[in-house]
Each structure stands twice: as structure tokens, then as C-alpha cells.
C-alpha positions as CSV (number, residue, x, y, z in Angstrom):
1,M,49.5,-11.3,-59.4
2,Y,50.8,-13.2,-56.3
3,Q,51.3,-16.5,-55.3
4,V,51.5,-17.4,-51.4
5,K,54.3,-19.3,-50.7
6,E,53.6,-19.4,-46.7
7,I,52.0,-18.2,-43.9
8,F,53.9,-18.0,-41.1
9,Y,52.0,-17.6,-37.0
10,T,52.9,-16.8,-33.7
11,L,50.7,-18.4,-31.2
12,Q,50.0,-20.4,-28.4
13,G,48.1,-23.8,-29.0
14,E,50.1,-23.4,-32.2
15,G,49.2,-27.5,-33.0
16,E,45.3,-25.9,-33.3
17,V,47.1,-23.1,-35.6
18,E,49.7,-25.1,-37.3
19,K,47.0,-27.0,-38.3
20,K,44.5,-24.3,-39.6
21,C,47.7,-22.7,-41.3
22,L,48.3,-25.1,-42.9
23,A,44.5,-25.5,-44.7
24,L,44.4,-22.3,-45.5
25,R,47.7,-22.5,-47.1
26,E,46.2,-24.9,-49.1
27,R,43.7,-23.1,-49.7
28,L,45.8,-20.9,-51.2
29,D,49.1,-22.1,-52.3
30,H,49.6,-22.5,-56.0
31,K,46.5,-20.8,-57.3
32,Y,46.3,-17.8,-59.1
33,L,44.5,-15.3,-55.9
34,N,42.3,-13.9,-57.5
35,E,40.8,-16.2,-58.2
36,V,39.9,-17.6,-54.7
37,G,36.8,-16.7,-53.1
38,G,37.0,-13.5,-51.3
39,L,40.5,-12.1,-53.0
40,E,39.8,-10.8,-56.4
41,V,42.0,-7.4,-55.8
42,P,44.9,-9.7,-53.9
43,S,46.7,-6.9,-52.0
44,L,48.8,-8.1,-49.7
45,E,46.2,-5.8,-46.8
46,N,43.6,-7.9,-48.2
47,I,45.9,-11.0,-48.3
48,A,45.6,-10.2,-44.3
49,V,42.4,-9.9,-44.1
50,W,40.7,-12.4,-45.6
51,I,43.0,-14.3,-43.3
52,W,42.8,-13.3,-40.4
53,K,38.8,-13.6,-41.5
54,N,39.1,-17.3,-41.6
55,L,41.5,-17.1,-38.6
56,K,40.0,-15.5,-36.1
57,P,36.0,-17.3,-35.4
58,G,38.1,-20.3,-34.2
59,F,41.0,-18.2,-32.1
60,P,39.6,-16.1,-30.3
61,A,42.6,-14.6,-28.4
62,L,43.7,-13.8,-32.4
63,A,46.0,-10.4,-32.0
64,R,47.5,-9.8,-35.6
65,V,48.1,-11.3,-38.7
66,E,51.3,-10.6,-41.3
67,V,51.4,-11.4,-44.6
68,R,55.3,-10.8,-45.8
69,R,56.1,-10.8,-49.9
70,E,60.6,-11.3,-49.5
71,S,61.2,-11.1,-52.8
72,C,59.4,-7.2,-52.6
73,R,60.2,-6.0,-49.0
74,H,57.3,-5.4,-48.9
75,G,54.9,-6.5,-46.0
76,C,51.3,-5.2,-44.4
77,V,49.7,-5.8,-40.0
78,Y,46.9,-6.9,-39.8
79,E,45.1,-6.3,-36.0
80,G,41.3,-6.5,-36.7
81,N,38.7,-3.3,-37.2
């Protein structure tokens, strides 16, 4: 099972993005991700899509979400459908 420790972002308007990312992090941090709604299968790919779905409505200019698991050097980039 994965646990999210950090959400990284690079966008303009960082103040609003930061608030939203912190809110998402609180929903994921120190939780079993397969118990979070929409993350029943918490692969890096599904986590990236979940973050996208939660950020995109408020940030139409969102171009990509990158999720990394540094401990094993794995990562995923999601750029929408």
C-alpha cells in the first residue's frame, strides 16, 4: 500500500494551487490510499489521475500531474485524456 508524503506542483498562481494541493494532501496523508474514495487501486497512475480530477475543475490551465515515489525511483506523469 502507498502512503503519500508530498504533493509537488509547478503552476502559475501558486497561492491558490498551494491551498488546493494542501487540501488534497490532507485527504491522502497518513492514510491507506485504497480506503480513499476513487483510489481503491492506488497505483501511481491512478493517484495521478485522482489528483488531476480533483485539481482540473479549479485550474483549467492544468497541463500535467507528476507523482513520484522516490524510495524506489518510480514515477508517473498524467497529462489528461
